[in-house]
N, C-alpha and C positions, 0 to 999 in steps of 0.2 A: 509580173507573175508573183504574187505573194509567197514568201519563202516558206511559208507553213502549209502549202496546199494539200501537202502529202500528210499532214499531222493528224488527219482522222485514224489513219490507218493505225497509227501508234497508241491512240486513245484507247481502242477497243481491245485490240488483240491482249495486251499484258493482264487485263481484268479477265477477258473470258479465257484465257489458256490457264490461268490460276487454278481453275476447278478441275484440270487435268494434270497437276503438277504430281500429285499422289493418285496413280491411275488405279490402286487398289487398297483404298482406305481401310476395307473391311478388315483386312490381314494384319493390320499394323496393330502392335501389343501396346497396351497402356505402359507408360513408364512407371517402374515400381521402385520405389526408395527404400531399399532395405538394408543397405550399409553404404559406408562413406567410401567413395572412390573417385580418383580423377583419372582422366584419359586423356590421350593427345593424338591428334589426328594430323597426318600431314597429306598433301595431294597436290599434285603439279599436272597442268593441262595445257596442251595447244589446241586451239581451234582456227580453221580457216572458214572465213565468212564473207560470201562474195557480194553481200547487200547489207553492210552494216550500217545501223542507222544512230546508235547512242542516243536514243530517243529524241533526236532532233530531226528537223527536216532537212530532206536531201534534195530538193528540188533542183534540176541541174542547171535552171535558166538563172538561179541566182547565187547557190551554194559554191563556196569556194573550195569545198572538199570534192565534189565531182564536176562533171561536164556534160556537155550535150553528146560528146562522142562516145563516153563510158560513163553513163548517169549511176550505174551501180558501182558504190564504195566498197573496194575489197581489202580485207585485212587478215593478218596473221595475228592471234591473240595470244600471248603467253601468260599464263596465270600461275603463280604459286601461293598456298593457302597454309596455314597452322590453326587448327582448333583445340582449344583447351577446355576441357569439359569437367566441372565438379559436381559431385552429387553426395549431399550430406543429409544425414538422419538427425534431426533437432528433437523429435519426441515421437512417440507411437503414432500420433495423428500428423505430424508436419514434417515436412521436407523441404528441401531447397536445391535448386540446380542452378548452376552459373555455367555460362558460356562464353568464349573469347575467341573471336575470329579475325584473323588478320590476313589480308590477301594482297599480295603485289600485282600490278596489271601493266603489262606493257604491250602495245600496239604497234604493229610494223604495217606501214601502207606505203603508197606511191608517194614518191618525193617527201618522203618524211612529214606529210601533212598530218599525220595522225598522232604525232609526238605527245601533242598537248594533253591527250586523254591518258598519258601515263599516269599512275599514282597509286595511292594504297585505299584500301576499302575496308574498314574496321568496323567491327560491331560487338557489343557486349550486352549481353542478356542475363535477367536473374529471374528465375520462376520458384515461387513459393506452391507447393501442392499441399492440400489439405483434404485428409479423409477421415470422416466423422465416424463410420461404421462399414461394414463389406456390402452392405445392401445399397447405399447411396452411390452416385457417381463421384468422383473426385472433382475438387474446386481448384481450380489454378487462378492464380494471380501473377501477371509477367509485367515486365518492363524492359525495354531496348532502347539501344542507343547506337545510332550508327553514324559514322563520319566518314565521307567521301572527300578526299583531298588529292585533286589531280594537279598537273604542271600548269594549266592554265585556270587562274582563280576564278574564272566565270562559272566553273561548273561544281565548285566547294559548296557543300551543304551539311548540316546536322539534322537529322531525325530523329526524333523521340516518339515512342509508341508504347502505350500502356495496354494491357488485356484483360480480360477475364474470360473463364472457361467453364462450363458446366458439363462434365463428362464429353461426350461426343454430340451432346444434343444443342447446345447453344455457345455461341463465342461472340465476343464484342472487344473490337480494337478501337482507339483512339490514335490517330497519327497526326504530328507536326513536322513540316520539313520548313526549315530556315535556311536559306543561303547567307553566305557571308557578306554578299553586297546585296541588299534589297532595296537600293535606291535607283541604281541604274535602270533605264527603260529597257527592256529584253524584247526579242522578235520571235519568242516561243514560250507557250505556257508551260512547258516542263523546265525553264529557267526561272522561274518565280516560285515563291513559296506558297504552300498550301496547307490546308488543314482538313481532315477527313475523318469520317465515323463509319465503320463497318460491322454489320451484324449478319450471323450465319447461322441458321437453322437448319439441322439434319434429323432425318428419319430414316431408319433402316430396318428392314424385316427380311425375314426367311420366306420364300415361297414354297419351295420342294427342298429336298434333303440337300442337294448340291446347288441351289438355285438362290440367290441373294439380289435383294434390291435396295437401292437408295436414293432418296430425294433429297435434295439441297436447295436452299433459297437465301441468296445473299443480296442486301441492300445496302449501298452506300451512298453517302452525302459528302461532297466534296466542295471546297471553296478556295478559290484561288485569290494570290494578292493581286493588286492592280499595277505594278510597275512594268507595263507592257507599252510599246511604241505607238503610235498613232496609227501606222499602217495595221498593225495587229486588230486593234480595238475596232477600226472602221471595217474591216474585211468579217469580224466575228460579230459586228452590229451592237458593240458595246459601248455605251456613253461614257466619257471620262468621268472618273470618280465612282462608277460602279463596279460590281465584282460578279465574276463567272461562277456559277455554281451548278453544280450538277448532281443529278439523282442517277444512280446506276443500280439495276436490277438483273440478277443472273439467276435463271433457273436450271436447275440441272438434275436430271435424270439417268440413273445408272443400272443395268442389269448385269450381273456378275455370275458366271457359271464355272463351277470346279470340278470337270468331270473326273480328273485325277488328282493325286497330291503334287503332280509336277506340271500340271497344264492349267490355266486361268485364262478365261475368255470375258472381255466385257464390251458390251455395247452402251454408248451414252449419247444423250440428246442435250443440246445446250441451246439457251435462249437467253439473249443478252439485250437489254434496251438501256439505252443513255438519254436521259431528258435533261436538257440542259436550260438555263435561262436566256441564253441565245440559241434561237432555231439552227444556227450554222452547225452546231454540234450535237444536233438530234440524229440518233441512228439507232438501228437494230441489226443483230445479227442471229444467225440461225445454223447451227454446228451437228452434224452427224458424225460420229466416229466409232470406230471398232479396233480394239486392241487385244491382241494375244501374248500370253506370257509362257515361256516353258524353262524349268528349271532341271538341269541334268544332275545325276547322281553325284559326281565331282563337284559339285558347288558351282560350275558355270551356268550361265542363264542369257536369255535372249529375248527381247520384247520388242514387238512389231506393232504401230498404230497407222492406220489409214482414216483420214478425215477430209470431209468435205464442208466448206463453210460459205454462208452468202451474207455480205453485208449491204445494208440498203440504208442511203441518205437522202433526205428531202429538203427542199428549202435551200439549194445552193445557188448563190449569185453567179449567173453565167458572166465570163470574161472574155472567153474565145469563142470563135466560130465553131459550129457544130458542137457546142459545149451542153450535156444535158444538165437539167435542172435538178434531177432526182438520179444521182450516181449510185451504180450497183456493181460491187466488189465480189468476185467469186473464187475462191481457193480450193486447191486440192492439195492435200498434204500427204508425205511419208515421213514417219520417224522410226528410226531402227536402232536399238540399244543391243550392245553384246558385252559381257562381262566374262572375264577369266580369273580364277584363283591362281595366282602366280606361287604363292608360297603361302604359310601361315598367317602373315599380316599384311601381304602385299596382294593387291588385285588390280587387273588392267580393264578400263573399259572403253570400248569404242561406240562411237554415235555417228550417225549421218540423218540429216534431215532436208527433206526437198519440199519446197512450196512453189507451187504454180498458181501466180496472181493474175487476172484478168478484169478488167472494167469495160463498162459499156459505152464509154465516152468514144467518139468519132475524131476529137479535136487531136491532130499529130502532135500539138505541142504537150498533150499530156500522155502521149505514149509510153513515157518512161515509168507509168505506173503498171504497165505489163511486163513481168518481169518473171524470172526463174530464181530462186532463194534457196542457195546451196550451203549448208554448213556440215563441217567434216571435224570430229573432235577426237582426241586421245587423252585419256586421264589415267594417271598412275595414283594410287592410293596404299597410304600405309595407315592402319587403323589395328 
């Protein structure tokens, strides 16, 4: 069984979920560069994850991390991060914002198999903010560089990203990811370099006094390097020397209701389509979600999200008995966040996520794709 048979799940979820990272975007205030200031933020968190993936395949038939008895990889992830942010006013029209993030990551797993994922994740970004007058949206020009350095050098990479933003209407990002070793043939697309371009268009409007709507469209073109082994190229139907390229389309519609100053309710519909140069990676997903947010007078708040997602694949090469050529994944998810203000600058965040995944496959060898995914996290923040 090819070690990346589960890889299609990893491709879709990061892109799809990115539309929900900020569940109430209309309430976010524009950054105002009025004076020079420097901020320091520190946070530490521990997360239990019973189905950790690292962006890699975890096929229990071939993976050295998991096994047929316990196919789900469990881990306790400890992280500590420091954020340094500086905002400077260069003139009445131009400001600059810089940010440095340094994060230490420590993975605790069965038989110390996850130690090679320990390491540092560092990000440095610079943003220039230009405002010509009060009537026009702000123009933003951004550059970000990220360095991932783990104990196992196979995962080390540098990612450069440049971006442009016109208010909240349009955003553009160009990203280059380069691994330190780009010659060794890999067995996973997430271990080879890539280049991507992403464009985002947003339209928001008020329907009634306390009812807001937002439509968003994202299109991304991504191209992967070709240092992959022959097994991956054969299963993906890619001829040696050719590159895999994907066109990704995401349509998101949100309806936001604000019945009181403390309660926010959001419903959203997300449609995602991946069109690849190889039909093996063609798929679509459709998601419904509902989110409720409640803020208490003392600064505490909690958020609850319920979602249902269906992921459809086609043109899958059958390898096992009773395997379907058109695979369907169905997910039901619960996401709970609660925040407490402990002191003037300290806050505590508790999170719980549960995802139930089911597939239409009848083959017992693929039964590991029917699972429950639990994530429990506790985060302490000084801001």
